[in-house]
BADOTI-631967 format. One line per 3 residues: number of its first residue (from 1); their letters; for each residue x, y, z of N, C-alpha, C, O, CB. Coordinates in steps of 0.02 Angstrom, whole numbers, m for minus. Glycine has a CB too. Layout:
N
NUM> A> X,Y,Z,X,Y,Z,X,Y,Z,X,Y,Z,X,Y,Z ~ ...
***
This chain:
114
1> LLD> m1459,m549,m4896,m1459,m613,m4931,m1409,m661,m4898,m1425,m720,m4888,m1442,m603,m5005 ~ m1350,m637,m4882,m1299,m682,m4856,m1320,m713,m4790,m1308,m772,m4778,m1233,m646,m4848 ~ m1351,m673,m4747,m1372,m701,m4683,m1424,m756,m4693,m1427,m804,m4654,m1400,m646,m4638
4> RLI> m1466,m748,m4743,m1517,m799,m4757,m1484,m865,m4777,m1512,m918,m4764,m1565,m775,m4811 ~ m1427,m862,m4810,m1392,m924,m4830,m1357,m958,m4772,m1357,m1019,m4768,m1342,m908,m4885 ~ m1327,m919,m4727,m1286,m950,m4675,m1325,m962,m4610,m1298,m993,m4564,m1227,m906,m4660
7> NPM> m1387,m940,m4607,m1428,m949,m4548,m1471,m1012,m4556,m1516,m1013,m4598,m1473,m886,m4536 ~ m1457,m1064,m4516,m1494,m1127,m4525,m1568,m1121,m4511,m1608,m1161,m4536,m1464,m1180,m4480 ~ m1588,m1072,m4471,m1660,m1063,m4456,m1698,m1038,m4517,m1759,m1045,m4521,m1669,m1015,m4397
10> VSG> m1663,m1007,m4563,m1695,m980,m4623,m1683,m1026,m4683,m1730,m1040,m4721,m1668,m910,m4638 ~ m1621,m1048,m4692,m1603,m1085,m4753,m1613,m1161,m4747,m1623,m1195,m4798,m1532,m1072,m4771 ~ m1611,m1187,m4686,m1613,m1259,m4678,m1545,m1291,m4693,m1539,m1353,m4691,m1665,m1289,m4723
13> LPA> m1495,m1251,m4707,m1427,m1275,m4721,m1387,m1273,m4656,m1408,m1241,m4608,m1393,m1234,m4777 ~ m1329,m1305,m4654,m1287,m1302,m4594,m1267,m1230,m4579,m1257,m1189,m4624,m1224,m1345,m4603 ~ m1261,m1214,m4514,m1241,m1147,m4493,m1175,m1127,m4526,m1127,m1165,m4526,m1236,m1143,m4417
16> FLV> m1174,m1068,m4553,m1115,m1039,m4585,m1089,m1082,m4643,m1032,m1075,m4664,m1060,m1030,m4534 ~ m1133,m1125,m4669,m1117,m1168,m4726,m1054,m1210,m4715,m1014,m1218,m4761,m1109,m1126,m4789 ~ m1046,m1235,m4655,m988,m1275,m4639,m1010,m1348,m4632,m1061,m1363,m4600,m953,m1250,m4574
19> SQP> m971,m1394,m4661,m990,m1464,m4659,m973,m1497,m4592,m1006,m1546,m4573,m955,m1502,m4715 ~ m924,m1471,m4556,m906,m1499,m4491,m909,m1444,m4438,m858,m1412,m4423,m834,m1531,m4493 ~ m967,m1431,m4410,m974,m1378,m4360,m925,m1388,m4302,m913,m1444,m4279,m1045,m1375,m4334
22> GVN> m898,m1333,m4278,m851,m1335,m4222,m779,m1341,m4244,m733,m1324,m4206,m868,m1392,m4178 ~ m767,m1367,m4305,m699,m1374,m4330,m673,m1308,m4358,m615,m1291,m4348,m696,m1430,m4383 ~ m716,m1272,m4393,m698,m1206,m4418,m759,m1161,m4419,m815,m1184,m4406,m666,m1211,m4489
25> SGM> m749,m1099,m4435,m805,m1051,m4432,m842,m1044,m4498,m885,m1001,m4505,m779,m983,m4411 ~ m825,m1086,m4547,m861,m1084,m4610,m860,m1016,m4643,m807,m986,m4651,m933,m1106,m4600 ~ m918,m993,m4662,m923,m929,m4698,m939,m870,m4653,m959,m817,m4677,m976,m935,m4752
28> MIV> m930,m878,m4588,m946,m824,m4542,m903,m762,m4556,m930,m707,m4562,m935,m847,m4469 ~ m838,m770,m4560,m794,m712,m4571,m805,m683,m4640,m800,m622,m4649,m720,m733,m4562 ~ m819,m725,m4688,m834,m701,m4756,m895,m654,m4754,m896,m603,m4788,m847,m760,m4805
31> QYV> m945,m673,m4715,m1004,m629,m4708,m984,m564,m4675,m1010,m511,m4694,m1059,m664,m4668 ~ m940,m565,m4625,m918,m503,m4593,m885,m457,m4644,m898,m396,m4643,m868,m519,m4536 ~ m845,m485,m4687,m812,m444,m4739,m864,m411,m4783,m859,m351,m4797,m763,m487,m4781
34> AAS> m913,m449,m4806,m965,m421,m4849,m1004,m367,m4813,m1020,m315,m4842,m1013,m476,m4874 ~ m1021,m378,m4749,m1058,m328,m4711,m1017,m265,m4702,m1044,m210,m4706,m1077,m356,m4642 ~ m952,m272,m4692,m908,m214,m4685,m905,m175,m4750,m907,m113,m4750,m838,m237,m4665
37> LCA> m900,m210,m4806,m898,m176,m4871,m964,m140,m4885,m965,m84,m4912,m884,m226,m4927 ~ m1020,m171,m4867,m1085,m139,m4875,m1090,m76,m4832,m1116,m25,m4855,m1142,m187,m4857 ~ m1066,m79,m4771,m1067,m21,m4727,m1024,35,m4755,m1044,94,m4753,m1042,m40,m4656
40> ENR> m966,18,m4782,m924,69,m4813,m959,101,m4873,m954,161,m4882,m856,38,m4835 ~ m993,61,m4913,m1030,89,m4969,m1085,137,m4946,m1095,189,m4977,m1061,33,m5011 ~ m1119,119,m4893,m1171,165,m4866,m1141,231,m4845,m1169,284,m4857,m1208,132,m4807
43> QMA> m1082,228,m4813,m1049,290,m4792,m1028,332,m4852,m1033,393,m4851,m988,274,m4748 ~ m1005,298,m4905,m982,334,m4964,m1040,359,m5007,m1029,397,m5054,m937,290,m5005 ~ m1100,338,m4992,m1159,361,m5030,m1178,433,m5013,m1222,461,m5045,m1218,315,m5017
46> QPA> m1145,461,m4964,m1157,532,m4947,m1140,574,m5009,m1087,565,m5039,m1113,554,m4886 ~ m1184,619,m5028,m1172,659,m5088,m1107,699,m5082,m1090,725,m5029,m1230,707,m5100 ~ m1071,705,m5137,m1008,742,m5138,m1020,815,m5120,m975,848,m5092,m975,737,m5206
49> VVD> m1078,842,m5135,m1092,912,m5122,m1088,930,m5048,m1079,988,m5031,m1160,930,m5150 ~ m1096,881,m5004,m1092,893,m4932,m1022,919,m4913,m1016,958,m4866,m1109,830,m4892 ~ m971,896,m4948,m902,917,m4934,m878,970,m4983,m820,970,m5002,m856,856,m4936
52> NYV> m921,1013,m5004,m906,1063,m5054,m860,1118,m5028,m861,1135,m4969,m970,1094,m5080 ~ m819,1146,m5074,m775,1203,m5059,m784,1255,m5113,m791,1239,m5172,m701,1180,m5054 ~ m783,1317,m5092,m788,1372,m5140,m719,1381,m5172,m668,1377,m5139,m811,1439,m5105
55> TSG> m719,1393,m5238,m657,1403,m5275,m660,1466,m5317,m713,1498,m5321,m642,1342,m5319 ~ m606,1483,m5348,m602,1537,m5397,m627,1604,m5370,m669,1637,m5400,m642,1518,m5459 ~ m600,1623,m5312,m618,1688,m5284,m691,1696,m5269,m721,1748,m5284,m596,1741,m5332
58> LQE> m722,1645,m5240,m793,1645,m5221,m840,1645,m5281,m899,1661,m5274,m808,1704,m5177 ~ m815,1627,m5339,m858,1627,m5399,m885,1558,m5416,m938,1553,m5447,m819,1654,m5458 ~ m851,1506,m5396,m872,1438,m5415,m870,1393,m5354,m828,1400,m5310,m827,1410,m5471
61> DHL> m916,1346,m5352,m915,1298,m5297,m925,1226,m5320,m922,1181,m5279,m969,1316,m5247 ~ m937,1216,m5383,m951,1147,m5406,m890,1112,m5435,m892,1051,m5444,m1005,1149,m5458 ~ m838,1147,m5449,m780,1116,m5482,m743,1067,m5436,m710,1021,m5461,m732,1169,m5506
64> SLG> m747,1077,m5372,m710,1034,m5326,m743,967,m5313,m716,926,m5276,m699,1070,m5260 ~ m802,956,m5342,m840,896,m5325,m825,836,m5369,m830,779,m5346,m913,912,m5330 ~ m806,847,m5430,m799,792,m5478,m748,740,m5458,m762,680,m5461,m781,819,m5544
67> TSA> m690,761,m5437,m637,713,m5420,m656,671,m5360,m649,610,m5362,m572,750,m5406 ~ m681,703,m5307,m699,663,m5248,m757,616,m5263,m758,559,m5238,m716,709,m5190 ~ m805,638,m5302,m862,595,m5320,m837,535,m5361,m859,479,m5351,m915,634,m5359
70> ALK> m792,548,m5409,m766,494,m5451,m726,444,m5409,m730,383,m5420,m723,522,m5507 ~ m686,469,m5363,m646,424,m5320,m691,382,m5276,m677,322,m5265,m597,464,m5278 ~ m744,411,m5249,m790,373,m5208,m825,320,m5250,m833,263,m5228,m842,419,m5175
73> LHK> m846,338,m5310,m878,290,m5355,m831,232,m5371,m852,174,m5370,m901,324,m5419 ~ m769,247,m5384,m720,195,m5399,m713,146,m5341,m711,86,m5351,m651,226,m5416 ~ m710,172,m5280,m705,129,m5221,m769,88,m5212,m765,29,m5196,m692,172,m5158
76> VLG> m827,119,m5221,m891,83,m5214,m895,26,m5264,m916,m29,m5247,m950,131,m5222 ~ m875,39,m5327,m877,m14,m5378,m831,m72,m5360,m848,m130,m5370,m857,15,m5446 ~ m772,m56,m5333,m727,m109,m5310,m758,m150,m5254,m753,m211,m5252,m661,m80,m5287
79> NVT> m791,m115,m5207,m825,m150,m5152,m881,m194,m5178,m889,m251,m5156,m852,m99,m5102 ~ m920,m168,m5225,m976,m207,m5253,m949,m270,m5287,m979,m324,m5282,m1017,m164,m5303 ~ m894,m264,m5323,m864,m322,m5355,m846,m375,m5303,m858,m434,m5314,m801,m301,m5395
82> QIL> m817,m354,m5247,m799,m401,m5195,m861,m431,m5162,m862,m491,m5147,m755,m366,m5142 ~ m912,m390,m5151,m974,m415,m5120,m1006,m468,m5165,m1028,m520,m5141,m1023,m358,m5107 ~ m1008,m455,m5231,m1037,m504,m5277,m997,m568,m5278,m1025,m623,m5282,m1041,m474,m5348
85> AIE> m931,m562,m5275,m889,m622,m5273,m904,m663,m5210,m906,m724,m5213,m814,m603,m5275 ~ m914,m629,m5154,m931,m664,m5092,m999,m697,m5098,m1008,m754,m5076,m930,m614,m5032 ~ m1047,m662,m5128,m1113,m692,m5137,m1109,m755,m5182,m1142,m804,m5167,m1161,m641,m5168
88> YLL> m1069,m752,m5235,m1060,m811,m5277,m1027,m868,m5238,m1047,m926,m5245,m1018,m793,m5339 ~ m978,m851,m5197,m943,m902,m5157,m992,m937,m5110,m993,m998,m5106,m886,m870,m5117 ~ m1033,m898,m5075,m1081,m928,m5029,m1135,m967,m5066,m1157,m1020,m5043,m1114,m874,m4986
91> AAQ> m1156,m942,m5123,m1206,m979,m5163,m1177,m1046,m5186,m1212,m1097,m5184,m1228,m937,m5224 ~ m1115,m1046,m5208,m1083,m1108,m5230,m1078,m1157,m5171,m1090,m1217,m5180,m1013,m1094,m5259 ~ m1061,m1133,m5112,m1057,m1176,m5054,m1126,m1204,m5036,m1132,m1262,m5019,m1027,m1139,m4994
94> AFE> m1177,m1161,m5040,m1245,m1184,m5025,m1266,m1237,m5076,m1297,m1287,m5057,m1294,m1125,m5026 ~ m1249,m1227,m5140,m1266,m1276,m5191,m1233,m1344,m5176,m1263,m1396,m5189,m1243,m1252,m5260 ~ m1173,m1343,m5148,m1139,m1405,m5131,m1181,m1447,m5082,m1183,m1508,m5088,m1070,m1390,m5100
97> FLK> m1213,m1414,m5035,m1254,m1451,m4987,m1319,m1476,m5018,m1349,m1523,m4993,m1270,m1406,m4927 ~ m1341,m1444,m5071,m1406,m1460,m5100,m1403,m1502,m5164,m1455,m1525,m5188,m1443,m1397,m5115 ~ m1344,m1512,m5192,m1340,m1543,m5258,m1365,m1615,m5259,m1386,m1640,m5311,m1270,m1541,m5284
100> AQG> m1364,m1649,m5202,m1389,m1718,m5200,m1464,m1720,m5213,m1490,m1772,m5235,m1374,m1750,m5132 ~ m1499,m1665,m5200,m1571,m1662,m5211,m1588,m1653,m5285,m1644,m1665,m5307,m1602,m1605,m5171 ~ m1538,m1632,m5324,m1550,m1618,m5394,m1576,m1548,m5403,m1608,m1520,m5358,m1598,m1669,m5425
103> FGV> m1563,m1519,m5461,m1583,m1450,m5474,m1632,m1448,m5531,m1633,m1492,m5574,m1522,m1407,m5490 ~ m1673,m1396,m5532,m1715,m1382,m5589,m1672,m1355,m5646,m1612,m1344,m5637,m1771,m1333,m5571 ~ m1702,m1344,m5703,m1664,m1320,m5761,m1630,m1254,m5747,m1570,m1247,m5761,m1711,m1313,m5822
106> GTG> m1666,m1206,m5719,m1637,m1140,m5705,m1583,m1142,m5652,m1531,m1110,m5660,m1691,m1092,m5684 ~ m1595,m1178,m5599,m1546,m1183,m5545,m1485,m1222,m5569,m1429,m1204,m5551,m1576,m1218,m5484 ~ m1495,m1273,m5610,m1439,m1310,m5638,m1395,m1266,m5682,m1334,m1271,m5680,m1463,m1369,m5678
109> AAW> m1427,m1222,m5721,m1389,m1176,m5763,m1349,m1127,m5719,m1292,m1111,m5735,m1437,m1137,m5810 ~ m1379,m1103,m5665,m1344,m1058,m5619,m1285,m1094,m5587,m1231,m1065,m5580,m1392,m1032,m5565 ~ m1295,m1157,m5568,m1241,m1196,m5537,m1183,m1205,m5585,m1125,m1198,m5565,m1268,m1265,m5515
112> RLL> m1197,m1220,m5648,m1144,m1228,m5697,m1107,m1162,m5708,m1046,m1162,m5720,m1172,m1254,m5764 ~ m1142,m1107,m5704,m1111,m1041,m5712,m1063,m1027,m5655,m1010,m998,m5665,m1165,m987,m5716 ~ m1082,m1047,m5594,m1038,m1037,m5537,m977,m1081,m5542,m934,m1080,m5498,m1076,m1051,m5471
***
């Protein structure tokens, strides 16, 4: 989604949502951050069972999974929160370029929410 917003060939908006091209990089680095967080989430999506260890004198093997799975989930949720914040930031910047055209009822409500 983010690439579709910052790519002028797709969105029709200025490249990287910057009003003065060449003066700064606009939202390019912000997109890099979101892509990095998405990549980290994909890596953490590996099932916890892959890193399993036998415990309790070879009697149990599932007890060691809960903590690592919960810690990975906590990190993924933090990443998702940051990714959504970045998406809202880029959407708000895109709306800035389009607000002169006027918004429909639904888009106007979304703009006010941002």
